[in-house]
N, C-alpha and C positions, 0 to 999 in steps of 0.2 A: 468516466470516472479517472478521477488523480489522487494521489496518495496528499494530504493534508500537510502532512511534513509539522502535526503540531507537535512541540518542545524541543525543536531542532533548531540550530540557524539556518535551515531550508526553508521555513514555514513562509517567510514573507515573498521569498522567489515563487514556491508553488502558489500563494495568494497571485502574484503579478501574472503567473502562467495561467490562472483558472479565469482570471480577467481577459487576457489575450484572446483565451477559445471562446471564452462567452461574447467577445467584440465581434472575432470572426464568423460565428455561426449565432445570429441573434434568432433565426428561427427553430433552431435547438435547444431554447433554453431549460425546456423541461426534462432534458435528457443529460445535461453538463453538471457534473455533482463533483464535490470535494468530498475524501472522506471525515465524519467528527473524529475518527481517533487517527491515531498518527499515519498508520498506511494501511494497506488493503488486508494486509497480513496478521495485523492485529484481532482482525474478526475471527482466524482460526481459533478452534479447542481441539485441544490433541488427546486423545483417550488410548492408554495403555493398559490393558488391563482392568483393575478398577481403579487407576489414577488417571485424573484429567487435569489437564493444566490448560487455562484459561490468561492470555494472555492482558496485563495491562495496556490502558489506552495509549500512552505515549511510550511504549518500553520498545527497546530496538528488537524485532522480533525475527529480523533479517540474521544477527546474530545468534540468536536463539535456535532459530531452525538449524544454522551450521551446526551450532554444540550440539544439538539434542539429534537430529537426522541426519546421522550420520548414514545410516544406512538407508537413508530414504533420500538420496541426493538431487533425483529427479525431480522430486515437487520443489525443491528450492530453484532448481535450475530453471522449471518451468515457469514458477512466479517472476524469477530475472526476466528470461524472455518477455513476458508480459508487460514488464517495466522500461525494456528496451523498445519493445512493439511503442507504448504511448510515448515515450519520449520522442520518438518519432516523428507523432503526429503534427507536433507544433511547430 
């Protein structure tokens, strides 16, 4: 699973990256995907009390996470570690 980066300058680079992965692992086609939304974080829903925040498909969620989740920094760091790990697979 990789971020599609839709709505950003990196979207074409992500598509090339996805095609390289598919070419390298043709037997794994059913398991190789890019997100429909900008990045995996766009699928998160945050609830605080009765307030719910759902991110738009192409919103910069990482920036919002830094802004909104100052008390939950470990969640942001976790997603950054996943992103770094996935980058290392290429």
